[in-house]
C-alpha positions in Angstrom: 88.8 96.1 118.3 88.9 95.4 114.6 91.2 97.1 112.1 92.3 96.3 108.6 95.6 96.2 106.8 95.9 99.5 105.1 98.1 100.6 102.1 100.0 103.1 104.2 101.5 100.7 106.8 104.1 98.0 106.6 102.3 95.2 108.4 99.3 94.4 110.6 101.2 92.7 113.4 103.3 95.3 115.3 105.5 94.4 118.3 103.6 93.8 121.5 103.8 97.3 123.1 102.9 99.1 119.9 100.1 96.6 119.2 98.6 97.3 122.6 98.9 101.0 122.2 97.3 101.0 118.7 94.5 98.7 119.7 93.3 101.2 122.3 92.8 103.9 119.7 89.5 102.4 118.4 87.7 103.1 121.7 88.4 106.9 121.5 85.5 107.5 119.0 83.3 104.4 118.9 80.4 106.3 117.3 82.6 107.3 114.4 83.9 103.7 114.1 80.3 102.4 114.0 79.3 104.9 111.4 82.3 104.6 109.1 83.3 101.0 109.1 81.7 98.7 106.6 80.1 95.3 107.2 80.8 92.0 105.5 79.2 90.5 102.4 76.3 88.1 102.9 78.3 85.2 101.4 80.7 85.3 104.3 77.9 84.4 106.7 76.7 81.7 104.4 80.2 80.2 104.5 80.4 80.7 108.3 77.3 78.5 108.6 78.5 75.9 106.1 82.2 75.7 107.0 82.3 76.7 110.7 78.8 75.7 111.9 77.6 79.2 112.8 74.0 78.2 112.5 70.8 78.9 114.4 71.2 77.8 118.0 75.0 77.4 117.8 77.1 78.8 120.7 79.5 81.4 119.2 82.4 83.2 121.0 83.3 86.4 119.1 86.7 87.9 119.8 86.9 91.6 119.4 83.4 92.4 118.3 84.0 96.2 117.9 80.6 97.9 117.6 78.9 94.7 116.2 79.6 94.7 112.5 79.6 90.9 112.4 77.8 90.4 115.7 74.4 91.7 114.6 74.3 89.6 111.4 75.3 86.5 113.3 72.6 87.2 115.9 70.0 87.8 113.2 70.9 84.3 111.8 70.0 82.8 115.2 73.5 82.2 116.8 73.8 82.5 120.6 76.8 84.8 121.0 79.2 85.8 123.8 81.1 88.7 122.4 84.3 89.9 124.1 85.4 93.5 123.4 88.3 95.3 125.1 87.0 98.8 124.5 84.3 100.0 126.9 82.8 102.5 124.4 82.9 100.1 121.6 81.2 97.5 123.7 78.5 100.0 124.7 77.7 100.8 121.0 77.6 97.1 120.2 75.0 96.5 123.0 72.9 99.4 121.6 73.1 98.0 118.1 72.1 94.6 119.2 69.2 96.0 121.3 68.0 97.9 118.2 68.2 94.7 116.2 66.3 92.9 119.0 69.1 90.4 119.3 68.4 88.9 122.7 70.7 85.8 122.6 73.9 87.9 122.8 76.1 88.9 125.7 78.7 91.6 125.2 81.6 91.4 127.7 84.0 94.2 128.2 87.4 92.5 128.7 90.7 91.7 127.1 90.3 88.3 125.5 93.8 87.2 126.8 92.7 87.7 130.4 89.0 86.8 130.2 88.2 83.6 132.0 86.6 81.0 129.7 83.2 79.7 130.8 82.9 76.0 131.6 80.6 75.2 128.7 82.6 75.2 125.4 81.6 76.9 122.3 80.8 75.5 118.8 82.6 78.4 117.0 85.1 81.0 117.8 84.8 84.0 115.4 87.3 86.9 115.1 86.2 89.4 112.4 89.2 91.6 111.5 90.4 91.5 115.1 92.5 88.3 115.6 95.8 90.1 114.7 95.3 92.4 117.8 95.3 89.4 120.2 98.6 88.4 121.7 100.1 85.8 119.3 101.4 83.8 122.3 97.9 83.3 123.5 95.3 83.5 120.7 95.6 80.0 119.1 95.8 78.1 122.4 93.0 80.0 124.1 90.7 79.7 121.0 91.3 76.0 121.0 90.5 75.7 124.7 87.3 77.6 124.2 86.0 75.1 121.6 84.2 71.8 122.0 85.7 68.8 120.2 85.1 69.3 116.5 84.5 73.0 117.0 85.8 75.6 114.6 88.0 78.7 114.7 86.9 81.2 112.0 89.2 84.2 111.4 88.2 87.0 109.1 90.9 89.3 107.7 90.4 92.4 105.6 93.0 93.9 103.3 93.0 96.9 100.9 94.0 95.5 97.5 94.5 96.8 94.0 91.3 97.9 92.2 88.6 100.5 92.5 89.9 104.0 91.8 93.5 102.7 91.2 95.1 105.9 90.1 94.0 107.7 93.3 95.7 105.1 95.5 98.9 105.7 93.5 98.7 109.4 93.8 97.6 109.5 97.5 100.9 107.9 98.5 102.5 111.3 98.2 100.3 112.5 101.0 101.3 109.6 103.2 105.0 110.0 102.4 104.7 113.7 103.3 102.9 113.4 106.6 103.6 109.9 107.8 107.3 109.0 108.2 106.5 105.3 108.6 105.2 105.1 105.0 107.5 103.1 102.7 108.3 105.0 99.5 106.3 103.9 96.5 104.0 101.5 98.5 101.0 100.2 96.5 98.0 98.1 97.4 98.9 94.4 96.5 97.0 92.4 93.9 94.4 90.2 95.5 95.8 87.2 93.6 99.1 87.6 95.4 97.6 87.2 98.9 97.4 83.5 99.8 96.8 83.3 103.6 99.8 81.2 104.1 101.0 83.1 107.2 97.7 82.3 109.0 97.9 78.7 107.9 101.4 78.4 109.2 100.4 79.8 112.6 97.5 77.4 112.8 99.8 74.5 111.9 102.5 75.6 114.4 100.0 75.7 117.2 99.3 71.9 116.9 95.7 72.5 118.1 93.8 72.4 114.8 93.4 70.5 111.6 93.9 71.9 108.1 92.6 75.4 107.3 90.0 76.0 104.7 89.9 79.5 103.0 87.2 81.5 101.3 87.7 84.9 99.7 85.5 87.8 98.7 86.2 91.1 97.0 84.2 94.1 98.0 84.2 97.5 96.1 83.0 100.4 98.3 82.5 103.9 97.0 83.0 106.9 99.3 82.4 110.6 99.1 85.3 112.8 100.3 83.9 113.3 103.8 83.0 109.6 104.1 86.5 108.5 103.1 88.1 110.9 105.6 85.8 109.4 108.3 87.0 106.0 107.4 90.6 107.0 107.6 90.0 108.5 111.0 89.0 105.0 112.3 92.3 103.4 111.3 94.7 102.8 114.2 97.8 103.9 112.4 96.2 107.1 111.3 94.8 107.9 114.8 98.3 107.4 116.3 99.8 110.2 114.2 100.5 113.5 115.8 97.5 115.9 115.5 99.3 118.2 113.0 100.4 115.3 110.8 96.9 113.8 110.9 95.2 117.1 109.9 97.8 117.6 107.2 97.3 114.1 105.8 93.5 114.4 105.8 93.7 117.8 104.2 96.0 116.5 101.5 93.7 113.5 100.8 90.6 115.7 100.7 92.2 118.1 98.2 93.2 115.2 96.0 89.7 113.5 96.0 87.9 116.8 95.4 90.4 118.2 92.9 91.1 115.1 90.8 88.4 112.6 91.3 85.1 114.6 91.5 84.6 114.0 95.2 84.3 110.2 95.1 86.7 107.3 95.2 86.2 103.5 95.2 88.2 101.3 97.5 88.5 97.5 97.0 88.8 95.2 100.0 89.8 91.6 100.0 88.0 89.7 102.8 89.4 86.3 103.7 87.7 83.7 105.8 89.9 81.0 107.3 88.2 78.1 109.1 90.2 75.5 111.2 88.7 72.8 113.4 89.9 71.2 116.6 90.0 67.4 116.5 
């Protein structure tokens, strides 16, 4: 059930009831999600191998695999994966993508991670790719630690829209959000990548008392979208999907008019992808 932090919302960790409701929106159109959501840069998988031990033959537990954006590359690198995904449609698409990639050493389980019983054999690595913030914060650190062998690693990937790309578009488009989404703070802008330090995650790891120090790696990714592709991407975001239908249609129409009218039908969005690796003693 991955999502990213978007420029139109205040935070990525809503209260429990809202978090649960939003997390269910991804499963409504798993095919769109699979088509529109980008993957991760190759360097991230290199660092997962070097820092977390996600190497050929390692046992990996993936939390919230979505439709397999990270699962397929990890399987192609020889990891043996158990992937837990709450959405039945998302899980079904992930299984199809893995079958097409001929990734045999993967099991996709349809379950909420919080209630899924851990197997007796521990894992070498627990990976959550843009999904950890959807897991109950009272459960996620402790259960991830319990899933790991001594010396095993928790690897959390987070994605955030940051300043860059077609910057003026992301200034102008806020007028669309302010008009159609009442939760949009006035004048909100994508933050600079340099101002994001991962300290909130490091504090959560430290508070849990279950892991050693956290090591971070960061990657910036510029992705260019046509108008229709960018609208498809927006349709996969939980906060957008939760809007009333009239507001959603109005927002998408406003965004499309801006891209076509002012930016020649193409915009570039910059993502900051952060990998945080913490090991159990």
